[in-house]
ROGU-272667 format. One record per residue (C-alpha): x, y, z; residue number from 1. Coordinates in steps of 0.05 Angstrom, whole numbers. Example, Ala and Ser with C-alpha at 12.3 -4.5 7.8 and 13.67 -1.06 7.14 Angstrom:
BEGIN
tivo xx 246 | yy -90 | zz 156 | pos 1
tivo xx 273 | yy -21 | zz 143 | pos 2
***
This chain:
BEGIN
tivo xx 539 | yy 2023 | zz -626 | pos 1
tivo xx 611 | yy 1974 | zz -642 | pos 2
tivo xx 678 | yy 2017 | zz -640 | pos 3
tivo xx 678 | yy 2009 | zz -723 | pos 4
tivo xx 622 | yy 2056 | zz -731 | pos 5
tivo xx 627 | yy 2102 | zz -679 | pos 6
tivo xx 666 | yy 2156 | zz -695 | pos 7
tivo xx 726 | yy 2211 | zz -675 | pos 8
tivo xx 747 | yy 2255 | zz -713 | pos 9
tivo xx 694 | yy 2242 | zz -771 | pos 10
tivo xx 724 | yy 2169 | zz -766 | pos 11
tivo xx 722 | yy 2109 | zz -743 | pos 12
tivo xx 761 | yy 2094 | zz -662 | pos 13
tivo xx 783 | yy 2029 | zz -690 | pos 14
tivo xx 817 | yy 2058 | zz -741 | pos 15
tivo xx 861 | yy 2075 | zz -681 | pos 16
tivo xx 905 | yy 2146 | zz -663 | pos 17
tivo xx 958 | yy 2142 | zz -693 | pos 18
tivo xx 929 | yy 2137 | zz -763 | pos 19
tivo xx 876 | yy 2183 | zz -739 | pos 20
tivo xx 931 | yy 2239 | zz -738 | pos 21
tivo xx 958 | yy 2215 | zz -805 | pos 22
tivo xx 893 | yy 2225 | zz -838 | pos 23
tivo xx 885 | yy 2296 | zz -792 | pos 24
tivo xx 957 | yy 2321 | zz -810 | pos 25
tivo xx 942 | yy 2313 | zz -884 | pos 26
tivo xx 888 | yy 2350 | zz -879 | pos 27
tivo xx 831 | yy 2307 | zz -885 | pos 28
tivo xx 773 | yy 2318 | zz -822 | pos 29
tivo xx 714 | yy 2283 | zz -861 | pos 30
tivo xx 703 | yy 2212 | zz -895 | pos 31
tivo xx 677 | yy 2243 | zz -950 | pos 32
tivo xx 747 | yy 2278 | zz -954 | pos 33
tivo xx 767 | yy 2209 | zz -964 | pos 34
tivo xx 737 | yy 2202 | zz -1039 | pos 35
tivo xx 792 | yy 2254 | zz -1073 | pos 36
tivo xx 843 | yy 2203 | zz -1047 | pos 37
tivo xx 871 | yy 2143 | zz -1068 | pos 38
tivo xx 889 | yy 2078 | zz -1032 | pos 39
tivo xx 966 | yy 2082 | zz -1048 | pos 40
tivo xx 957 | yy 2161 | zz -1018 | pos 41
tivo xx 949 | yy 2140 | zz -956 | pos 42
tivo xx 982 | yy 2086 | zz -945 | pos 43
tivo xx 1033 | yy 2136 | zz -960 | pos 44
tivo xx 1025 | yy 2177 | zz -902 | pos 45
tivo xx 1073 | yy 2169 | zz -838 | pos 46
tivo xx 1022 | yy 2115 | zz -782 | pos 47
tivo xx 971 | yy 2094 | zz -830 | pos 48
tivo xx 967 | yy 2032 | zz -853 | pos 49
tivo xx 933 | yy 1959 | zz -880 | pos 50
tivo xx 888 | yy 1958 | zz -822 | pos 51
tivo xx 870 | yy 2022 | zz -822 | pos 52
tivo xx 857 | yy 2016 | zz -901 | pos 53
tivo xx 810 | yy 1957 | zz -899 | pos 54
tivo xx 774 | yy 1994 | zz -841 | pos 55
tivo xx 753 | yy 2055 | zz -877 | pos 56
tivo xx 745 | yy 2018 | zz -938 | pos 57
tivo xx 690 | yy 1991 | zz -908 | pos 58
tivo xx 659 | yy 2048 | zz -876 | pos 59
tivo xx 661 | yy 2080 | zz -946 | pos 60
tivo xx 636 | yy 2030 | zz -975 | pos 61
tivo xx 568 | yy 2021 | zz -927 | pos 62
tivo xx 550 | yy 2094 | zz -933 | pos 63
tivo xx 564 | yy 2087 | zz -1021 | pos 64
tivo xx 622 | yy 2127 | zz -1025 | pos 65
tivo xx 706 | yy 2100 | zz -1035 | pos 66
tivo xx 772 | yy 2111 | zz -1044 | pos 67
tivo xx 786 | yy 2152 | zz -1113 | pos 68
tivo xx 799 | yy 2107 | zz -1167 | pos 69
***
């Protein structure tokens, strides 16, 4: 497994600790939770940025999911 696919708290470790904390604090605990939120809503979270968004977009797509439109 690569860092991008190793999961911690249900998210790829490669998104970084600040982004993981931001997601958990906002109530998102699994990848599936992210299908109910838009990309902009995630970018509004303190500690969550474009790099994490791109990683999660790819991870969701690989599993046949996507962010809310």
